[in-house]
C-alpha positions in Angstrom: 91.4 202.7 78.9 89.4 199.9 79.7 91.8 197.4 78.9 94.5 198.9 81.2 91.5 199.6 83.9 91.3 195.7 84.0 94.9 195.1 83.6 95.7 196.9 86.4 92.7 195.3 88.8 94.3 191.7 87.7 98.2 193.0 89.0 96.3 194.1 91.9 94.7 191.1 92.4 97.6 188.7 91.6 100.1 190.7 93.8 97.5 190.9 96.8 97.0 186.8 96.5 101.0 186.8 96.5 101.0 189.1 99.4 98.7 186.3 101.8 100.4 183.3 100.3 103.9 185.0 101.6 102.5 185.7 104.8 101.2 182.3 104.9 103.9 180.6 104.2 105.9 182.7 106.6 103.5 181.2 109.6 103.5 177.9 108.3 107.4 177.8 107.8 108.4 179.5 111.2 105.9 176.6 112.8 107.7 173.5 110.7 109.5 171.2 112.9 111.5 169.8 109.8 113.4 173.4 109.7 115.8 173.1 112.4 115.8 177.1 112.1 112.0 177.3 112.8 112.2 174.6 115.4 115.3 176.1 117.5 113.0 179.6 117.6 110.0 177.1 119.3 110.9 174.4 121.1 113.2 175.0 124.0 116.3 173.4 124.1 118.8 173.8 127.1 121.8 172.8 125.9 125.2 172.8 127.1 126.6 171.7 124.1 125.5 172.5 120.9 127.1 171.0 117.5 126.9 173.1 114.3 128.5 172.1 110.4 127.6 170.7 107.9 127.2 166.6 107.1 130.4 166.0 109.1 127.7 167.4 112.4 124.8 166.5 111.6 125.1 162.6 110.3 128.6 162.0 112.6 127.4 163.2 115.9 125.6 161.5 118.3 124.0 164.0 121.0 122.9 160.8 122.7 126.5 159.7 123.9 128.0 163.2 124.5 124.4 163.2 126.7 125.2 159.9 128.7 129.2 160.4 128.5 129.5 164.1 129.8 126.0 164.9 131.6 125.5 167.7 129.6 122.6 168.5 127.3 123.5 168.3 123.7 121.8 169.5 120.7 122.9 168.9 116.9 121.9 172.0 115.0 124.2 170.7 111.9 122.8 170.8 108.6 123.9 169.1 105.5 125.1 171.2 102.9 125.9 174.2 104.9 128.7 176.6 104.8 130.0 178.8 107.3 127.7 181.7 106.8 124.6 179.1 107.2 126.5 177.8 110.5 126.8 181.5 111.2 122.9 182.4 110.9 122.0 179.4 112.9 124.1 179.7 115.6 122.8 184.1 115.9 119.0 182.1 115.6 119.9 179.8 118.0 121.4 182.2 120.8 118.3 184.6 120.1 115.9 182.3 121.3 117.8 179.6 123.6 119.7 179.9 126.7 123.2 179.9 125.8 124.9 176.8 125.8 128.4 176.4 127.6 130.3 175.0 124.5 129.7 175.0 120.8 131.2 172.2 118.2 132.1 173.2 114.9 133.7 170.7 112.3 136.5 172.4 110.3 138.8 171.1 107.9 140.6 172.4 104.6 137.6 171.3 102.8 135.8 173.6 104.8 137.6 176.4 103.0 136.5 175.6 99.8 135.9 178.8 97.5 132.2 177.8 96.2 129.8 179.9 94.5 128.5 182.8 97.5 124.9 181.9 97.1 123.8 181.2 100.8 120.3 180.9 100.2 120.2 177.8 98.2 120.2 175.9 101.2 117.0 177.1 101.7 117.3 176.9 105.5 116.4 180.9 106.4 113.5 182.5 103.7 111.3 183.1 106.5 113.6 185.2 108.5 114.9 187.5 106.6 112.8 190.5 108.8 116.1 189.2 111.1 118.2 192.1 110.1 121.3 189.8 110.6 119.8 187.1 108.4 118.7 189.9 106.1 122.5 191.6 105.8 123.9 188.4 105.3 121.6 187.4 102.6 121.9 190.8 101.0 126.3 190.4 100.9 126.0 186.7 99.6 122.7 186.5 97.1 122.3 190.0 96.2 120.4 189.2 93.3 118.3 187.2 95.8 117.7 189.7 98.3 116.2 192.2 95.5 114.1 190.1 94.1 112.7 189.1 97.8 111.1 192.5 98.4 108.5 191.2 95.5 105.6 189.7 97.3 106.3 185.6 97.4 109.7 185.5 95.6 111.5 184.7 98.2 109.7 181.3 97.9 110.0 180.7 94.2 112.7 182.5 93.1 114.7 179.4 93.4 113.3 176.2 92.3 110.0 174.3 93.3 112.2 172.5 96.1 110.8 175.6 98.6 107.6 175.2 97.2 107.0 171.4 98.6 108.7 172.7 102.1 105.4 174.6 102.1 103.4 171.7 101.1 104.8 169.8 103.8 104.6 172.3 106.4 100.9 172.6 105.8 100.7 168.8 106.6 102.3 169.4 109.6 100.6 172.3 110.5 97.3 170.4 109.6 98.2 167.4 111.9 99.7 169.6 114.9 102.9 167.7 114.4 105.4 169.4 117.0 108.1 167.8 117.0 110.6 166.7 113.8 111.8 162.9 113.1 115.0 163.2 114.9 114.2 165.5 118.6 118.0 165.9 119.3 119.0 167.0 115.6 120.9 164.0 114.6 120.5 162.0 111.1 122.0 159.2 111.3 123.7 157.6 107.5 121.1 155.3 106.2 123.5 152.5 105.9 126.8 151.3 106.7 128.3 151.7 103.5 132.0 151.3 102.8 134.4 151.7 100.3 136.4 148.5 98.2 139.6 149.4 98.4 142.0 152.1 100.3 142.6 153.5 96.5 139.0 154.7 96.2 139.6 157.1 99.1 142.3 158.6 97.4 141.7 160.9 94.7 143.6 164.5 93.7 141.5 167.8 94.0 142.1 169.4 90.6 141.1 172.8 92.1 141.4 174.4 95.3 141.3 177.8 96.6 141.4 179.1 100.0 137.6 181.3 100.1 138.4 184.6 101.9 134.1 184.4 102.7 134.5 181.2 104.6 137.7 182.5 106.4 135.3 185.8 107.4 131.9 184.0 108.6 134.8 181.3 110.4 135.5 184.2 111.9 132.3 186.1 112.8 131.4 182.8 114.7 134.3 183.3 116.5 133.3 186.3 117.6 129.8 185.5 118.8 130.9 182.9 120.8 133.7 184.9 122.3 131.2 188.2 122.8 128.5 185.7 124.8 131.2 183.9 126.8 130.5 180.3 124.5 133.8 178.0 124.6 134.1 177.6 121.0 135.7 173.9 120.2 136.8 172.7 116.7 137.2 169.3 115.5 138.0 167.1 112.3 136.8 164.0 111.4 139.5 161.3 110.4 140.6 161.3 106.8 142.1 158.2 105.0 145.8 159.1 105.1 146.5 158.7 101.5 143.9 161.1 100.7 146.1 164.1 102.7 149.4 162.6 100.9 147.7 162.6 97.5 147.1 166.2 98.1 150.0 168.8 99.0 147.4 171.9 98.8 145.4 170.5 101.5 148.1 169.8 103.8 149.0 173.6 103.6 145.7 174.8 104.4 145.1 172.3 107.1 148.0 173.8 108.7 146.3 177.2 108.2 143.8 176.1 109.7 145.7 174.9 113.0 147.2 178.9 112.9 143.5 180.0 112.9 143.3 177.9 116.0 146.0 178.8 117.5 145.6 182.8 116.9 141.8 182.7 118.4 143.2 180.2 121.3 140.4 177.7 120.4 141.0 173.6 120.7 141.2 172.1 118.0 140.8 168.2 117.7 142.4 166.5 114.7 142.7 162.6 114.0 144.9 162.1 111.6 147.4 160.1 113.3 144.8 157.8 114.9 144.3 154.3 113.9 141.1 154.9 112.2 143.2 157.1 109.0 146.7 155.7 109.3 145.9 151.9 109.7 145.6 150.5 106.4 143.1 147.7 107.7 140.3 150.4 108.9 140.2 152.0 105.9 136.6 150.6 105.2 135.3 152.8 108.2 135.7 155.9 106.3 133.9 157.0 103.1 134.3 160.0 100.7 135.7 162.2 104.1 133.0 161.2 106.5 132.5 157.9 108.7 130.8 154.9 107.7 127.9 153.8 110.5 130.1 151.3 112.1 133.0 154.1 112.9 130.8 156.8 114.5 130.5 155.6 117.8 133.9 155.1 118.1 134.8 158.7 116.6 132.4 160.0 119.0 134.1 158.4 122.5 137.5 159.6 121.1 136.3 162.8 120.7 134.2 162.9 124.0 137.4 161.6 126.2 139.8 164.1 124.3 137.2 166.9 125.4 136.9 165.3 128.9 140.9 165.6 129.4 141.4 168.9 127.8 138.3 170.9 128.0 135.4 170.5 130.1 135.7 172.0 133.5 133.3 171.2 135.7 132.7 167.4 137.1 131.3 165.1 134.4 130.0 161.7 134.9 132.4 158.8 134.5 
């Protein structure tokens, strides 16, 4: 009997410790400016143009260039490795805490609709915000096992691996030093180098298995609806991709046509550059790398897209 009493006390003490550890972690993570989901809940952005998407957004789209060329205030809410469900939650959280933008720019390509393992929270961006019913419901749909275990104190931070625990330690350091801003104030994370490929042939590879994901399409449509409900113009764009890559992958070309149909269905501008010199001119292959752009090509692409937006979308008078 004494043993069970001691065991009960140990369990209660352990659960209490984990409960307070979770609450403390929630506080630290919500103040952690290196997490964009946290930063936008704390710092006023006043963005007219909001950029969302994965690496094609965070690493390829320069708010400074947009600000200078358009006169609009721009913020890059892109995050490497995100899928449409993440982008939907980022947009939901942004609209919850910030003045609504006039325009949302979303990168979209056939690769955006790959079927992947539906583990939303493996991107480690939303744990501190599970009290938000929208965040919780999306997590429950895409990662029900995680959501079930998240009800146990602190498991929402330790369920996957120690990567999240490292972030908590880093967040504690930021809090101790009273740091209020992330390394990149406007959200843009430029590639670290201008690495280029050795030959055009290295950009051409065959995609062995491609499956259009109904989940990705569903959350893409949720982004469309969220923008429409808030009177925000959603604009789609696609990075230039070396022509030979799509020539070698008929399946991807077919799904590219499907994206054009989706854009037309929802009356969304969709800017692609598959016929631009960046993609078709053999001499420009060194500017491309694995469906992204080299450091040297980012300004060229940004200027191309900005000019198309100024010519076709933006309605108010812009700076020249």
